[in-house]
N, C-alpha and C positions, 0 to 999 in steps of 0.2 A: 613568601615563603614561612613557616609556621616553624617553631619552637623543634619540635622532631626532626622536620627535613635539614635546620639549620645543623642541629648534633649530628646527624648521620652524616651529611658530606663534608661537615668540618673533622669530624672522625676518618672517615675515607682519605681526606687529603693528610692526614696526620699518617697514618698507616702508609700510605703509599711514599710518603717522603719517608718513610722509616726503612721499608724496602729499599727505596733506590740508594738510599747510604749506605745500606747491607750489601751493596753489589747485587742485588737482585734485580732480574730483568722480567720485565710481564709476558706472559706467554700469553696464548689463545684464548685461554677460558678467563684472563683478567679480567678484573672492572674497569670499566671504559674511563673513569677517571684515574686511576693508576697506570693506564694504558698512554692516557693524553701528558700526565704530569710534565715528565722531562722536559717535552717539547713545547709545552706551554708558554707563549709571550710573556708573562708573569710570573715565571721558575724561579728566578732569581728572586724576585720578590715575597713570593709565597716562602722561601726558604730563609730569609730573613727575617720574616714574620713572625714565624717558628722559632729558630733560635733567640730570637729576643724576648719571647712568649717563654723560653727555658731558662736565660738568663735570670728571669725576674721571678719565675717560679720558686716556692722554699718548701717544697715536699708535699703540701697539703692545701686546701683551700679551707681555713678554719672562721672566716667571716665573712660578710657580705662584700667586702670591697674585694677581697681575693677572688670572688665569685664572679662580680662585676668584670675583673681584670680577664676572668678565662672566659665569659660571654664575651668581651671586646675583641679577644684574640679570633673566637670562632666566626665572629660577622668579619675582621678583616681578611682573612685565610679566605674565607668565601667570596666576599666581595672580590680579591684578587683573583681570584678563579675564574669568578662569572664573567670579568671586565675586559 
């Protein structure tokens, strides 16, 4: 998986989590990731990973260390989703 694919998939996962947490339900035309997410065997781990990321996030990515944390988060939620 290249960097672009990683970013796109992790963005879809975060968007799906956000929609689900706001009470939205996937419809017929919703993307497959959003449809699969709430029934995914790693759903709780994916949520926990996102929660931990948000707890550590300080509002912006101002240096390489913070950008690495973002990249690590992206890899982790994609890894959990693909497990």
